[in-house]
C-alpha positions in Angstrom: 55.9 15.4 -14.0 54.3 17.3 -16.9 53.8 21.0 -16.5 50.8 22.7 -18.1 49.8 26.3 -18.4 47.2 27.0 -15.8 44.4 29.5 -15.2 42.7 28.8 -12.0 39.6 30.6 -10.7 38.3 29.8 -7.2 34.8 30.8 -6.5 34.1 30.5 -2.8 36.4 29.5 -0.1 40.0 30.6 -0.9 41.4 28.6 1.9 40.8 25.5 -0.2 43.8 26.5 -2.3 45.9 25.3 0.5 44.4 21.8 0.3 42.8 19.7 2.9 39.2 19.9 4.1 36.5 22.4 4.2 33.9 20.6 6.3 33.2 23.3 8.9 33.8 26.6 7.1 31.2 28.7 5.2 31.3 28.6 1.4 29.9 31.2 -0.9 27.1 30.2 -3.3 28.2 29.8 -6.9 26.6 31.0 -10.0 26.6 29.9 -13.6 28.6 26.7 -13.5 26.2 24.6 -15.7 26.6 23.8 -19.3 24.1 23.2 -22.0 24.0 20.6 -24.7 22.3 21.2 -27.9 22.7 21.2 -31.6 20.7 19.2 -34.0 23.6 16.9 -34.5 23.5 15.2 -31.1 23.6 11.6 -30.0 21.9 9.6 -27.3 23.4 9.1 -23.8 24.3 5.8 -22.3 26.2 4.1 -19.5 29.8 2.8 -19.7 30.0 0.3 -16.9 28.5 1.1 -13.5 30.9 4.0 -13.0 30.3 5.5 -16.4 27.3 6.8 -18.3 28.8 7.6 -21.7 27.5 8.8 -25.0 25.8 6.3 -27.3 27.8 6.9 -30.4 31.2 8.2 -31.5 29.5 11.2 -33.1 28.6 12.6 -29.7 31.6 14.8 -29.4 32.5 18.4 -28.7 29.7 20.8 -29.3 27.0 18.2 -29.9 23.9 17.4 -27.9 23.7 14.7 -25.3 20.0 14.4 -25.9 19.2 12.8 -29.3 17.8 15.1 -31.9 16.3 13.0 -34.7 16.4 14.0 -38.3 13.5 16.0 -39.5 10.8 14.3 -41.6 8.3 16.0 -43.8 4.9 15.0 -42.5 2.2 17.2 -44.1 1.3 20.4 -45.8 0.2 23.5 -43.8 -0.8 26.6 -45.7 1.5 25.5 -48.5 4.4 24.9 -46.2 6.0 21.5 -45.5 5.6 20.4 -41.8 8.6 18.6 -40.4 9.0 16.7 -37.1 12.0 16.3 -34.8 12.7 14.9 -31.3 15.3 15.3 -28.6 16.5 13.7 -25.4 14.6 10.5 -26.2 17.0 7.8 -25.0 19.5 6.9 -22.4 21.2 3.5 -22.4 21.1 1.4 -19.2 24.3 0.4 -17.3 26.3 -2.2 -19.2 28.7 -3.4 -16.6 28.5 -5.9 -13.8 26.3 -5.2 -10.8 22.7 -4.6 -10.1 20.2 -2.2 -11.7 19.7 1.2 -10.2 16.5 1.7 -8.3 14.7 4.4 -6.3 14.9 4.3 -2.6 14.6 6.6 0.4 17.6 8.5 1.8 18.3 9.4 5.3 16.2 12.5 6.2 17.7 15.5 7.8 16.4 19.0 8.5 17.7 21.9 6.4 17.0 25.5 5.6 17.2 26.7 2.0 19.5 29.7 1.8 20.0 32.3 -0.9 19.2 32.1 -4.6 21.7 31.3 -7.3 21.6 29.9 -10.8 24.0 27.8 -12.7 24.0 27.0 -16.3 25.1 28.5 -19.6 23.5 28.5 -23.0 24.9 27.6 -26.4 22.8 28.9 -29.3 23.2 28.3 -32.9 21.8 29.6 -36.2 18.1 29.7 -36.9 15.1 29.2 -34.5 15.9 27.4 -31.2 13.7 25.6 -28.7 15.3 26.5 -25.4 14.6 24.0 -22.6 15.7 24.9 -19.1 15.6 22.5 -16.2 15.8 24.3 -12.8 16.4 22.2 -9.7 15.7 23.1 -6.1 15.8 21.4 -2.8 12.6 20.9 -0.8 13.8 21.3 2.8 10.5 20.2 4.3 10.5 17.0 2.2 14.0 15.3 2.3 14.3 12.8 -0.5 12.5 15.1 -2.9 13.7 17.7 -5.3 11.6 20.3 -7.2 12.1 20.7 -10.9 10.7 23.4 -13.1 10.8 22.5 -16.8 10.6 25.6 -19.0 10.3 25.8 -22.8 10.8 28.9 -24.9 9.1 28.0 -28.2 9.9 29.9 -31.5 7.2 31.0 -33.9 7.8 28.3 -36.5 6.9 25.5 -34.1 3.3 24.4 -34.6 3.1 21.8 -31.8 5.3 20.3 -29.1 5.0 17.6 -26.5 7.3 16.6 -23.6 7.5 13.7 -21.1 8.2 14.1 -17.4 9.7 11.2 -15.4 7.1 8.5 -14.8 7.6 8.6 -11.1 7.3 12.5 -10.9 4.4 14.3 -9.2 3.4 17.3 -11.3 2.5 20.3 -9.1 1.8 23.0 -11.7 1.6 23.7 -15.4 1.5 26.9 -17.5 1.0 26.6 -21.2 0.9 22.8 -21.2 -2.1 20.4 -21.2 -1.9 16.9 -19.8 -2.3 14.1 -22.2 -1.6 11.2 -19.8 0.3 10.6 -16.7 3.7 11.6 -18.1 3.0 13.3 -21.4 2.2 17.0 -21.7 1.3 19.0 -24.9 2.0 22.7 -25.4 -1.2 24.6 -25.8 0.2 27.0 -28.4 -1.0 30.1 -26.6 2.3 31.3 -25.2 5.9 31.5 -26.2 7.1 30.3 -22.8 5.5 27.3 -21.1 6.4 25.5 -17.9 5.8 22.3 -16.0 6.7 22.0 -12.3 7.1 18.7 -10.7 8.8 16.9 -7.8 10.8 13.7 -8.0 12.8 11.4 -5.8 16.5 11.6 -6.9 17.7 8.7 -4.8 19.2 5.9 -6.9 21.1 2.9 -5.7 23.5 0.4 -7.3 25.2 -2.9 -6.4 28.9 -2.6 -7.3 32.1 -4.4 -6.4 35.7 -4.3 -7.5 38.1 -1.4 -8.0 35.4 1.2 -8.5 32.9 -0.3 -6.0 32.3 1.1 -2.6 30.8 -0.2 0.6 27.4 1.4 0.2 24.7 1.6 -2.4 23.9 5.2 -3.4 24.5 6.6 -6.9 22.5 9.8 -6.5 20.9 11.1 -3.3 19.0 13.9 -1.5 20.0 14.0 2.1 17.8 16.9 3.1 20.8 19.2 3.6 22.1 18.8 0.1 21.5 16.7 -3.0 23.7 15.2 -5.7 21.7 13.9 -8.7 21.6 13.4 -12.4 19.1 15.4 -14.5 15.7 14.1 -15.6 15.4 12.6 -19.0 12.7 14.7 -20.8 11.9 13.3 -24.2 10.6 16.2 -26.4 9.0 16.1 -29.8 8.0 19.0 -32.0 6.7 19.9 -35.5 7.6 23.0 -37.4 7.3 24.7 -40.8 10.1 25.8 -43.1 13.1 24.3 -44.6 15.7 25.1 -41.9 15.5 22.9 -38.8 14.2 24.3 -35.5 17.0 23.4 -33.2 17.0 22.4 -29.5 19.1 23.5 -26.6 19.0 22.3 -23.0 20.3 24.1 -19.9 20.5 22.9 -16.3 20.2 25.5 -13.5 19.9 25.5 -9.7 17.5 27.6 -7.7 19.6 28.5 -4.7 23.2 27.5 -4.0 24.5 24.8 -6.2 26.4 23.9 -9.4 25.3 22.1 -12.6 27.0 20.6 -15.6 25.3 19.0 -18.6 24.1 15.9 -16.7 25.0 16.3 -13.0 23.4 18.7 -10.5 24.6 19.5 -7.0 22.2 21.4 -4.7 23.7 23.1 -1.7 26.5 25.4 -0.6 29.5 24.8 -2.9 32.8 26.3 -4.0 33.9 26.0 -7.6 37.4 25.9 -9.1 38.3 26.2 -12.8 41.3 25.5 -15.0 41.6 25.8 -18.7 44.2 23.9 -20.6 44.6 22.0 -23.9 41.2 23.2 -25.3 39.4 22.0 -22.2 37.9 23.8 -19.3 37.8 21.8 -16.1 35.3 22.9 -13.4 35.5 21.2 -10.0 32.6 21.8 -7.6 33.6 21.2 -4.0 30.6 21.1 -1.6 30.8 22.6 1.8 30.0 19.2 3.2 33.0 17.6 1.4 36.5 17.0 2.9 39.1 16.8 0.2 42.0 14.4 0.5 43.7 16.1 -2.5 43.6 19.8 -3.0 41.2 21.1 -5.7 44.1 22.7 -7.5 46.1 19.4 -7.7 43.0 17.6 -9.0 42.6 20.1 -11.8 46.3 20.0 -12.5 46.3 16.2 -12.7 43.3 16.2 -15.1 44.9 18.9 -17.3 48.1 16.9 -17.5 46.1 13.8 -18.5 44.3 15.9 -21.1 47.7 16.7 -22.6 49.0 13.2 -22.4 45.9 11.5 -24.0 46.0 12.3 -27.7 43.0 10.1 -28.5 40.4 12.5 -29.7 37.0 13.1 -28.1 38.2 16.0 -26.1 35.2 17.8 -24.8 35.3 21.6 -24.3 33.8 21.4 -20.8 34.6 18.8 -18.1 32.4 19.1 -15.0 33.4 17.3 -11.8 31.8 17.2 -8.4 33.7 16.1 -5.3 30.9 14.0 -3.7 31.1 14.2 0.2 32.7 10.9 1.1 31.6 10.5 4.7 28.0 11.8 4.5 26.5 9.0 2.3 27.2 5.3 1.8 28.1 5.6 -1.9 27.8 2.5 -4.1 30.8 3.5 -6.3 34.0 5.6 -5.8 33.3 7.6 -9.0 30.7 7.9 -11.6 30.9 9.4 -15.1 27.8 10.3 -17.2 27.2 11.9 -20.6 30.0 13.5 -22.5 32.2 14.7 -19.6 30.2 15.0 -16.4 31.4 13.0 -13.4 31.5 12.9 -9.6 34.3 11.4 -7.5 34.2 10.8 -3.7 36.0 13.7 -2.1 38.2 11.4 0.0 39.9 9.8 -3.1 43.6 10.4 -3.4 45.6 11.3 -6.5 48.7 9.5 -5.2 47.5 6.0 -5.9 47.6 3.6 -8.9 43.9 3.3 -8.5 43.4 7.0 -9.3 39.6 7.4 -9.5 39.9 11.0 -10.6 41.8 10.0 -13.7 39.9 6.8 -14.2 36.6 8.8 -14.6 38.4 11.4 -16.8 39.6 8.6 -19.1 36.0 7.4 -19.5 35.1 10.9 -20.7 37.6 10.4 -23.6 36.0 7.1 -24.7 33.7 7.9 -27.6 33.5 4.5 -29.2 30.8 1.9 -28.5 31.6 -1.8 -27.9 30.2 -5.2 -28.6 30.2 -7.9 -26.0 33.6 -9.1 -27.2 35.3 -5.6 -26.8 33.4 -4.4 -23.7 36.4 -5.2 -21.5 38.2 -2.3 -23.0 35.9 0.3 -21.3 37.1 -0.4 -17.8 40.3 -2.2 -18.7 41.7 0.8 -20.5 40.4 3.3 -17.9 42.1 1.4 -15.2 45.4 1.1 -17.2 45.6 4.7 -18.2 44.7 5.9 -14.8 47.7 4.0 -13.4 50.2 4.8 -16.2 49.2 8.5 -16.2 49.6 8.7 -12.4 53.1 7.1 -12.8 54.0 9.6 -15.5 52.9 12.5 -13.2 55.4 11.1 -10.6 52.6 10.6 -8.0 53.5 6.9 -7.6 56.6 4.7 -8.2 57.0 1.8 -10.6 56.5 -0.8 -7.8 53.0 0.5 -7.0 52.2 0.7 -10.7 53.4 -2.9 -11.2 51.4 -4.2 -8.3 48.2 -2.6 -9.7 48.6 -4.2 -13.1 50.1 -7.5 -12.0 46.9 -8.2 -10.2 45.5 -9.1 -13.6 47.8 -12.1 -13.8 46.6 -13.8 -10.6 45.3 -17.4 -10.7 41.7 -16.2 -10.1 41.7 -15.0 -13.7 43.2 -18.2 -15.2 39.8 -19.2 -16.7 39.0 -15.7 -18.0 38.9 -14.9 -21.7 38.2 -11.2 -22.0 36.1 -11.6 -25.1 33.8 -14.0 -23.3 31.9 -11.9 -20.8 30.4 -14.9 -19.1 33.9 -16.0 -18.0 34.6 -12.8 -16.0 35.2 -13.3 -12.3 36.3 -10.9 -9.7 36.1 -7.9 -11.9 38.3 -9.4 -14.6 37.5 -6.6 -17.0 39.2 -4.1 -14.6 42.1 -6.3 -13.5 43.0 -8.6 -16.4 41.7 -6.0 -18.8 44.2 -3.4 -17.5 47.1 -5.8 -17.7 46.2 -6.9 -21.2 45.8 -3.2 -22.2 49.3 -2.5 -20.8 50.8 -5.5 -22.6 49.3 -4.3 -25.9 50.9 -0.9 -25.3 54.3 -2.6 -24.6 54.0 -4.7 -27.8 53.1 -1.8 -30.0 55.9 0.4 -28.6 58.4 -2.3 -29.0 57.4 -3.2 -32.6 57.4 0.4 -33.7 60.5 1.6 -31.8 58.0 3.7 -29.7 56.8 5.5 -32.7 53.2 4.3 -31.9 51.4 3.3 -28.7 48.1 2.0 -27.6 46.8 5.5 -27.9 47.0 5.0 -31.7 44.4 2.3 -31.4 42.4 4.3 -28.8 42.3 7.2 -31.2 41.2 4.9 -34.2 38.4 3.3 -32.2 37.1 6.7 -31.2 36.4 7.3 -34.9 34.1 4.3 -35.3 30.5 5.0 -36.0 29.2 1.6 -35.1 30.1 -0.6 -32.1 33.6 -1.9 -32.4 33.9 -5.7 -33.0 36.7 -7.9 -32.0 37.8 -8.2 -35.6 37.9 -4.4 -36.0 39.8 -4.0 -32.7 42.4 -6.5 -33.9 42.6 -4.7 -37.3 43.5 -1.5 -35.5 46.0 -3.3 -33.3 47.7 -4.7 -36.5 47.6 -1.3 -38.2 49.5 0.2 -35.2 51.9 -2.6 -34.3 51.9 -5.2 -37.1 50.7 -8.8 -37.6 52.8 -10.2 -34.7 51.2 -7.8 -32.2 47.8 -8.6 -33.6 48.4 -12.3 -33.0 49.6 -11.8 -29.5 46.7 -9.6 -28.6 44.2 -12.0 -30.1 45.7 -14.8 -27.9 45.6 -12.6 -24.7 42.0 -11.5 -25.3 40.3 -14.5 -26.8 41.9 -17.3 -24.8 42.5 -18.0 -21.1 46.3 -17.7 -21.7 48.1 -16.4 -18.6 49.5 -12.9 -19.0 52.4 -11.5 -16.9 53.5 -8.0 -16.0 56.7 -6.6 -17.6 59.7 -5.6 -15.5 61.1 -2.2 -14.7 63.9 -2.4 -17.2 61.4 -3.0 -20.1 59.3 -0.2 -18.8 62.2 2.2 -18.6 63.2 1.3 -22.2 59.8 1.7 -23.7 58.2 4.3 -21.3 61.2 6.1 -19.8 61.2 9.0 -22.2 57.9 10.4 -23.5 57.3 8.9 -26.9 55.5 10.8 -29.7 52.1 11.9 -28.6 50.3 13.2 -31.7 46.9 14.8 -31.5 44.7 16.4 -34.1 42.0 19.1 -33.9 40.1 21.6 -35.9 41.1 25.3 -35.5 38.7 27.5 -33.6 35.8 28.5 -35.9 36.4 32.1 -35.1 39.7 31.9 -37.0 38.2 33.1 -40.2 41.2 32.4 -42.4 41.6 28.8 -41.1 38.5 27.9 -43.1 38.6 28.9 -46.8 36.3 28.5 -49.8 37.4 28.0 -53.4 35.1 28.0 -56.3 33.9 30.0 -59.3 32.5 32.5 -56.9 35.6 33.1 -54.8 39.3 32.1 -54.6 40.8 31.0 -51.2 38.4 33.3 -49.4 38.1 33.2 -45.6 34.7 31.7 -44.5 35.3 31.1 -40.8 34.3 33.5 -38.0 30.9 32.1 -37.3 29.2 28.7 -37.1 27.7 27.3 -39.2 30.1 27.9 -42.1 28.0 28.7 -45.2 28.8 27.5 -48.7 27.2 27.1 -52.0 27.0 23.8 -53.9 30.2 22.8 -55.6 32.4 24.9 -53.4 35.6 23.4 -52.0 36.2 24.0 -48.3 39.8 24.0 -47.1 40.4 23.5 -43.4 43.8 24.0 -41.6 43.7 20.9 -39.4 45.9 21.3 -36.3 48.6 18.6 -35.7 50.5 18.7 -32.5 53.1 16.4 -31.0 53.1 16.8 -27.2 55.5 13.9 -26.8 59.3 13.8 -26.4 60.2 12.2 -29.8 59.4 12.8 -33.4 56.6 10.7 -34.9 54.5 10.1 -38.0 51.1 11.7 -38.2 48.0 10.6 -40.1 45.3 13.2 -39.9 41.8 12.6 -41.4 39.0 14.9 -42.3 35.5 13.4 -42.0 32.2 14.7 -43.2 29.2 13.3 -41.3 31.6 10.7 -39.8 32.8 9.5 -43.2 36.5 10.1 -43.9 36.9 12.2 -47.1 40.6 13.2 -46.9 43.8 12.1 -45.2 47.3 13.4 -45.0 50.5 11.9 -43.6 53.7 13.4 -42.5 56.4 13.6 -39.8 56.3 16.0 -36.9 59.0 16.9 -34.4 58.5 16.8 -30.6 56.8 19.9 -29.2 55.8 21.0 -32.6 52.4 22.3 -33.7 51.6 22.7 -37.4 48.6 23.3 -39.7 47.8 20.7 -42.4 45.3 21.9 -45.1 42.5 19.4 -45.8 39.9 19.9 -48.5 36.5 18.6 -49.5 34.1 19.7 -52.2 30.4 19.8 -51.3 28.4 18.9 -54.3 24.9 18.7 -52.8 23.0 21.0 -50.5 22.5 20.0 -46.9 23.7 20.3 -43.3 27.1 18.7 -42.7 29.3 18.1 -39.7 33.0 18.1 -40.5 35.3 16.6 -37.9 39.0 16.0 -37.2 39.6 13.5 -34.4 36.4 14.4 -32.6 36.5 18.2 -33.0 33.4 19.2 -35.1 32.2 22.3 -37.0 28.9 22.5 -38.8 28.7 23.5 -42.5 25.5 24.4 -44.2 25.5 24.1 -48.0 22.8 25.6 -50.2 22.1 26.2 -53.8 23.7 29.5 -54.8 21.6 32.7 -54.2 20.1 34.6 -57.1 22.1 37.7 -57.9 20.1 40.7 -59.3 20.6 43.4 -61.9 20.1 46.6 -60.0 21.0 49.3 -62.6 21.8 49.9 -66.3 23.6 52.7 -68.0 24.3 53.5 -71.7 27.0 55.7 -73.0 26.6 57.8 -75.1 22.8 58.4 -74.9 22.6 60.2 -78.3 24.4 58.8 -81.3 24.3 58.7 -85.1 23.4 55.8 -87.2 26.2 53.2 -87.2 27.7 54.4 -83.9 28.5 52.0 -81.0 27.0 52.3 -77.5 28.4 50.8 -74.3 25.7 49.2 -72.1 26.8 48.6 -68.4 24.8 46.5 -65.9 25.3 46.7 -62.2 24.8 43.3 -60.6 24.5 42.7 -56.8 24.5 39.7 -54.5 23.1 40.9 -51.1 23.0 37.4 -49.6 25.2 35.6 -47.1 26.1 32.9 -49.6 27.6 33.1 -53.1 25.2 34.0 -55.9 25.0 33.7 -59.6 22.9 35.0 -62.5 22.8 35.2 -66.3 22.7 38.8 -67.4 20.8 39.3 -70.7 21.5 42.4 -72.8 18.7 43.4 -75.1 18.1 45.8 -77.9 14.4 46.5 -78.3 13.7 43.1 -76.6 16.1 41.2 -78.8 19.0 39.6 -77.0 22.4 40.7 -78.3 24.7 39.4 -75.5 24.6 37.1 -72.4 27.0 36.8 -69.5 26.9 34.5 -66.5 28.3 36.0 -63.3 29.5 34.3 -60.1 29.6 36.6 -57.1 30.9 36.1 -53.5 28.5 37.0 -50.7 27.7 40.7 -50.2 29.3 41.7 -53.5 28.4 44.2 -56.3 30.0 44.3 -59.7 29.5 45.6 -63.2 29.5 44.0 -66.6 29.5 45.8 -70.0 28.7 45.0 -73.6 28.9 47.1 -76.7 26.2 47.3 -79.4 26.1 49.0 -82.8 22.9 51.0 -83.5 22.1 51.2 -87.2 18.4 52.1 -87.1 17.3 55.7 -86.5 14.9 56.6 -83.7 14.7 55.8 -80.0 16.2 52.4 -79.1 15.5 50.6 -75.8 18.6 49.0 -74.4 18.2 46.8 -71.3 19.8 44.3 -69.0 18.0 41.7 -66.9 18.5 38.7 -64.7 15.5 36.7 -65.7 13.3 38.2 -63.0 13.7 41.9 -63.4 14.8 44.1 -66.4 16.2 47.6 -66.3 15.9 49.7 -69.5 17.5 52.9 -70.8 16.7 54.7 -74.0 19.2 55.9 -76.6 18.4 58.4 -79.4 19.8 57.5 -82.9 19.9 60.4 -85.4 19.1 59.9 -89.1 22.4 61.3 -90.3 25.1 58.8 -91.1 28.7 59.4 -90.0 29.9 59.8 -93.6 27.5 62.7 -94.5 27.8 64.8 -91.4 29.5 68.2 -92.1 32.5 69.3 -90.1 33.4 73.0 -89.3 36.6 74.3 -90.7 39.6 73.5 -88.5 37.7 70.7 -86.5 39.3 67.3 -86.5 36.9 64.4 -87.2 36.9 60.7 -86.6 36.6 60.0 -90.3 39.9 61.2 -91.7 41.3 59.3 -94.7 44.8 58.7 -96.0 44.0 58.6 -99.7 44.0 61.7 -102.1 40.3 62.3 -102.1 37.4 63.0 -99.9 36.7 65.7 -97.3 39.9 65.3 -95.5 42.0 65.8 -98.7 40.0 69.0 -99.7 40.5 70.6 -96.3 44.2 69.9 -96.5 44.6 71.6 -100.0 42.6 74.6 -98.9 44.8 75.0 -95.8 48.0 74.9 -97.8 46.6 77.5 -100.3 45.9 79.9 -97.4 49.3 79.5 -96.0 51.0 80.1 -99.4 49.0 83.3 -99.9 50.0 84.6 -96.5 53.7 84.0 -97.2 53.6 85.8 -100.5 51.9 88.8 -99.0 54.6 89.0 -96.2 57.3 88.8 -98.9 55.9 91.7 -100.9 55.6 93.9 -97.8 59.3 93.4 -96.8 
């Protein structure tokens, strides 16, 4: 079993630490267990099979919005300012697996009393103006089967109009700061910075589902009257704003009263929460008072943390939110359900000690960032089923016999006419059963062909980097890149034809899986590590630019990033780390890394054009904003000396400052009576002041204006030039001058002769007196 560092915080019933159930004991209300999505670089949400509702694109990774935020578009002029439009939370894909559509229905009613008040939810903010949307959920005890939602918008000054949509089936009860346009569309009245819409909605959704993830009932989300487990409302929002920088969008979920909330899932009712942080992920498990756990909360968190360490496939979300759905209280339609980036619920009665480990199955879904075509759709559930089983085996929770039984089911005669790339041929949940076996066989083939240097995770990781839905050809290309042409051909046969596939034996498994192979993962360093992000340019050399997000650069600066490469496996392996900018790979580096080793690999990219960019390494993202360099300014000018003779030289010194947060540049012009006598271009780091000096010879008598300017402002200093030339100026006896000569003529020679005569006379006088 793998051991991971653990930090566990239990909020509520401590007795849960000892495992078992909590059905009859009081549990403290929890606070602040939600999570917000929201930057302007988000992606739409969608469903991955009936047990999964996953992000629409591979770009929807750590730190990015679940609700889509469309690119801004210039629409008109307003008082000389360009008006731009954006939108968020506009789309959620429908389920793409077998089974029926979800539909609203009534739940069993039960009397309840609302107790206490608590909130859950946190806010991530970013640079610039932000529209903050908050959805607050509350039970309606007198109306089981209904929940109350308050939709609040905090609108910054640069927004000139905003509209939002409430669910079509919702009943709006109150508005403040919004005007109704039609049944579901409301427009901000622009009279207040905070506006609200209150409505009620039926959260009950049902589903028809069979197979490994199916259950006997129908419910996907429900309000029982005593408690509710539901997914948030989709609230498409559109706004227009002025200014160059985008007005961004954050979304928060909260509960009024006891409960817990993630990014997509809300539980209303008494609940205890448990937390563990490991491998750059924080796992929050919400255990309702009504739930009876088969596995202890701590063991569930440990198992997920171990899986996080074992899966080096990218798309590792910072927050994982899990609800233990009360198993006995509702006839659920599925055993587990995953939605958004990393929100999920699993029936509380599910065990960890089984090959069909639903806790890990749903967690694997949270690591699948890639989209599929019809030909590759089997991988969504097939891979989740396979990895749930193999990870459970690696955690010593099951033996090989149970693992073999789980996968061998995919070779039964019922699947003899199934070609995984042909969805119409699927019978008896072939994507789960045969899909898991074929996934395992591909893993075996790759391990064998590469002497365990690569595994199916290599392919998984590559697919997570695809921007568009993965085709069968692309899938096979990645199989070949990992295992070679022979493995590609075998996998093509096993996925595209009805060829019978068989489970491997224990000796083969021991040889290829017995010791942990190389498990190499990649990530970006934390953005608060200033020296892990460095800029190199004319303005600065290898200067730390981390510390805050976004990282700010000027055009033509090169950003160096210390990508983190880590081998969590038991053997050395080859790494191939890539740096992407807006999902396009711009740099790669290869090397070898020993087991248990962690190293930094410097990756660089030069940003030639201004814009907002998202840099990423294996799903980890950081935003970079590139602008034209700021304009540095001349703030002072001095001249030395201020009084000179004709033909003398004067030093003119300009003080130049860049008070901006980005590098700056300017051309300093030195002038004599408005005539340029020197120019110097300067490149300054942010918040920097420097000086530059030039020397000028002044030949004309009178007052001379010497100045330095930056093209916008000019600072002047006057110097007085006397009419006497240096050659005609008298010098007192005994004073050294700057115009001495070495020839036998001139003032210097005369003074020397006179001095010698005086000295000779004194010596003669002394001689006579002796």
